[in-house]
N, C-alpha and C positions, 0 to 999 in steps of 0.2 A: 504495498501498499505507502509506504516512505518513499521506496523506488518510484513508483509513477509517478508519484507525486512531485517528485523530484525532477523527473524525465522532461511532464509537459510544463510546471512551472518556471522553468529553465527559460523556456523559449518564449512564454508567454509573455514573464516580466519584461523581455526585451523587448516584445509585439507594446507593451503597455507602456513603454516607455518611447518609445519611438512615435506611434501616433498623437500622441499630445505637442510632442516638439515637430511634428510634423506641421500640425497647424500650426503653432503658436509660432516657430522660430524658422520656418520654411514658409510655407502658404501666406503670413497675415492673416491670420483665420482667427483669431485667439473668442473672439463673441462668437463666431460659428461656431467653433469647438465646445463652449461653454455651455450653447443651448441643446447641440447634441447630449451632450452628459445630460443636461438639468432635464432634457425629454426620456432621454433613455434611463433615467434613476426614477426616475417617475412612476413611467409603465413596470419599472422592473417590480411595485408595489404588490401590484395583484401575484403578476408570476413568483414573487419572493412567496407570499400565502401557501399560494399552492405547490410551490416546490416543496415545503414544510411538509403539506400533506404526503407525498410522492415517496418522502426522506421516510417516515413512520407504517407509509402502507406497503413497499416494494422493498428486496434485497438492496441493500445500499452497494454491492458489489454491483449487482445489472445496472444500477442506476449509473456507476462510472464509466463503467462500459459505450452506452448508451449516450450518453451526453457527452462523453467526449469522439465518438463516432460523427454526433452531429455536427462538432466544432471541427472536428479534421476536414469535413467534406466541405463544408464552407470556406475553409482558411485556403482549402484546394482552391476552390474555384475564385476565388479572390486572388489570390497572385497567378494561377492560370490566366484571368483578366489582366491583371498586370504587365505582364509578360506581351501579349497579344496587342495591348493599345501603345507599347511602349510607356508605362509608368501609371502606377495606381492615382486614382483620380480619390476626389476625397471623398464622395460618399463612397466608395469601397473602403476605403480607411475608415469611416464611420461606419459602415456594415460592422466591419470587424472587431470593432473598440464595443460597438453593443454586441456582438455576437459572446467577446469574454465577457463585458458585465453580466452579463443574465450567466453564463458559465459561471462566473464567482458565486451567483447568487445561491446554486443548490449546489459547487461542489463542496464547499468549505463547509457547509450544513450537514453534507453526506458526511465529507470528513470526521466531524467530530464527533456525527451519529457512532460513527464504523471504529470511531477512536474507545468511543464507550461502550459500547458494543461488545470490544474483542478484550476490554480489562478490566480489572477486581479493581473493586471501588476504594483500595488501600493504596492506590497507583493512579489515581486518577491524575492527582498534579504534578506523578511524572509524566503522564503520556501528555496532558497538558505544553508540559514545557519542551515536550522531545517533538511535539506538532510546530511550537513555533520557532527553535533552533532548526529545523530542518527545512520549515520558509523561509526561514531568513538568511541563511545558509545558500539559498534557492537566487533569492535574491539578491545577495552580492554579488554571485554567479552572473546573474541575468545586468549587472547595474555594468560589471567589468565589462564584460562581453559587448554592452550596448554602446560603452564610450567608443569600442574599435568599432563598431560595425558602422553605425554612423557618422564616422568621420573621419575611417581610413588612419591609412597610416602611408608617408614616404619616408623615401631614404633619409636620413638627417630631421625629418621632423618631429619637433618637441608634442607630447598631450600632458594637458592637467591631468592625471588620473589620484582623483582624493585626494589632491593637493600638493603632488609632489607631479614634480616635471617631469616627464622619463624621455630619453632618445631614443628610438629604434633603429639598427641599421639595416633592416629589408621593409619594403613595401606592402603594404595591405591594399586592397580595394576597397573603397568605399562602399556599402552594400546600399541596393534601393531598398524601397520597401516591396516590394514584389519577392523577395529575396528573403527576407526576416520573413514574410508571412510564410513562403513555402517550409522553413526550416521549423515556422511554429505548426504547419500542418502534419509534418515527419514522427515530430514528439507525440501530439495527440496520439496517433495510431503507435507510435512505439510504447506509451502509456498505456494501451489499451490492452495490446502486448500483456506487459508484463499483472496488469491487473488480472487478465487472466487463468495467468498461472497461482492466483492465490489459492490454496487449498486449506481449509478450514470448518469446521463444523459449525457454522452461528447457532449460539447458545434462546433457548425455544424461549422468544417472549412473553410474559404474563397475560396481552392482551395486543392486542394487532385489528385496529380499527379499520371492519370494510366496507365501512356507509356509506351516502353518500359524499362527492368533496364537500357539503354542504355544514355537512353534520361534523366533519372530521374538522373541520376550520372551525367552526362553533365553540368543538371539545378544547381546544387551545384558548381559544380564546377565554372561556367559561371557567380552566383550569386557573389561567392569573386572576379574572375575578376574585376570584374567591380566597388567591392570594397576593394582596396589594400591596405587602412588604417585597418579597421576590418580583413583583414586576416593575417595583421602584427600582431595584438595586438593579434589573436586568436592564433599565433605561437610560437611568442616569448613569451606571459605570460603562457605557457603552459610547461617549460623549467626545472621547478623545478618538474613537474613531471615524467618528460622524466626521470631525474636523481635519480629518488626517487625510479620508478620501476627498474632498476636497482641495485639499494642499497639493497632496501629490499630482493630481490627474489635471488640477486646472489652476492653481494661486504660483504652485512653484515654477512652471516654465515662463508664468509672466514675472516673478522675482526673478528669477534671474536673467531671461532677456532684457525687462524696461528697467528695474532697480538696482540690479549689481550693474546690468549691460553687460556680462559675459555669454562664453555662447556653452555649445552642448557637452562641452569635457563636466563643468562645471556642476551642470543640470545633472549627468548620468553620477560622478562625483558623489553628490547629494543625499542618491540613492544608497550607493555603498555604505554611506555612512548612517543613514536611519537604519540600513537591512546591518550593521556592526552592530550597532546601538540593539537593534530587537534581538542579534543572536546573546549578547548578554545578559541582556535581562531572561529570556529563557531558560539561562544555565545559571546566574545567579539569583535571581528574584523571590523564590523560596526561600532560599535561605538567607537573605539579608531581610524578608521579614518574617521569619521563621518564629520570631519571640512578639508577634504583632499578630491584630483580630485581621482577617481578608478586608472586611468591610475601611477598618481605619487605612491599610496600608492602600485599597483604590483609592480612597483620596485623599491621600498628601502624593501618589503620583499625579493627578488630577490639578492639583494646587502647582506642581511643578511645571505641567505642561500651560498652564496659565501665561508662567514667568516666561519660559524662554517663547511664545507667542510674541509676546510683548517686547524683549529683548531684538527680537529680530526685528520689530516691525520700525523699533525705532535705532537702529544701526545701517549701516549699507557696508558691509565686510564679507568678503566671501568667506575667510575662519570662521565669523559666527554664523554664515547658512550654514557650512559641514558641522558647527557646534550642536545650533538648533535641531540638523537633523539627527546630530549621533542622538542628542537630548531625547529628542520626542519618539524616536524609534525605543529607547527605554523604556518611556511613558507607557507607551502605545501596546507594546508588546507586552511588558510590567502586568498593566491591569488586565490586558487579555486571557493572559495563564491565570491569575488569578479570581479573575472571573470566571471564568470556563471549570475553575476547578471547583471553586461553590455553587455554579448551576448543573455542574454535572452530579454534586453532594445532594443538592435539592429536589432535581428534578429525575424524574425516570427514564427508562429510556423511550420506553412505548409511548410517549409525548412530546421527549426533549426535539424533535424537528419541528411541529407545529408552534411551540413557548420561543422558541429560536425564531421561527419565522414570523410570530408578532414584535418580537422585538426587533428583527429585520425591516421588518414594513416600517416601522416606526421612524427606526432608522433612518432609511430611506427618505421617510419624508418630507424629516426635516434635513437633510441632504440636499435636495432637491429644491425645500426653500433658500437655503446657501446661494445655491447653482445659480438659482434664478435671480438674485439681489445682483451675485459678483457678475455674471453677467452682462449687466448692464454696461455699456460704452466707457465709462467716467473709471470703471476701475483697471483696465486696459491701457490707460493714456498715463504717464511719465513713471512715478513711484506712488503709484496712488491704489498701488495694489496693496503695501506696508496698513492700508487702512481694511483690507480684507482679512490680516493678521490680528490688527484688533479684537475685530468683531469675533473672532474664532477665540482668541484668546478668553473674550470676555463672557463668553456660553461655554465652555467647560468650568469658568469658576463660578458662573449661579450653580449648571451642574453639581460638584462639586457643594455646593452649600445646601440642595437640596439633598444631595446625598448625606451630609453629614446630620440634617435636623432627621432624616429617616432610623438614623443609627438605632436609636433604642429599637423600635419596630422590629429590624433587622437581626439585631442581636439575641431577640426573647425566639427566633425562631427555632435556633440551635445553639450549632459551635460558631456561625457567623464569624 
């Protein structure tokens, strides 16, 4: 499972770095990309709810295979079209981005449900960390290769990789978007092969809801309605991820090109630093916060996130950009490991997909609002993108305060 996730996630990460830069830094269509991102994010509200019912209804292994097949075919078609028309048109790049976004919505829910299904309760913390480390290690590789593929290498030419200027004695031709999409398609099919080789005896779930889609959706909503403290934690603790997704795909390209006035290598390097921070969090966050309650640990990480967003907003430094990316990698991944561990402990496997679906829908709704706001042309002018960073920081701070207010109710559930 982890090997398949690494293979597909590697090229997927390159595509999802290349596409925003293609719109923003090459085509000069930042507002168009923001609109595409906002519309696809809003559309995934409905897909997320349905995806949650699929995760709880069907074998997780089969979901991996069928979703990978669909994505692989779409990426193959986009790549072939790019070769025939001598370049990827904006609508094709947008199609690949939307496809990958929809894949994310079901892929990660399936991945975590599958991980919970295969793991003993005493090891939930470890599997959460393993998944985070693996995901972020893949992102480091993706960011590194994206820097090479998107800029190319000429003999004697230097490239800024993670802040280190490196000269190469060899040449490497810059890849076009159709080449990157072809690589992504191949890795989807390789992942399908790896998943098909998994041999395991799935534990018998206590209950599988085979009712109508509406009935299955209602079950997840009703479960959270009866557990308001759990609902509060699941949503407030998700705030870092809300702003992270907006920052990575929409704000960071603008921040680098307009505010820092730098090129693709800085953009890709920032992603490397983010992934390194997330890897460190995956490895050490449970040890660092071993003596603290999960609720208090998550709140602390949320307030740190607020501070680094404001720091990035009021400075103009590549080094600060790298520090910000590294820090938010730690806070987002750390909060996600702790959050996942807490949810695994408090929600049974037979309904985890639907409850996560509800959390994801609220997350996506909030993300859509931010995307629509930041798609205004004003944020694409000069250094105005820094005000988007201020807004994101304030949002996480308010969420942290609300979570702090719910702390006593959460601790009463049991081991919080």
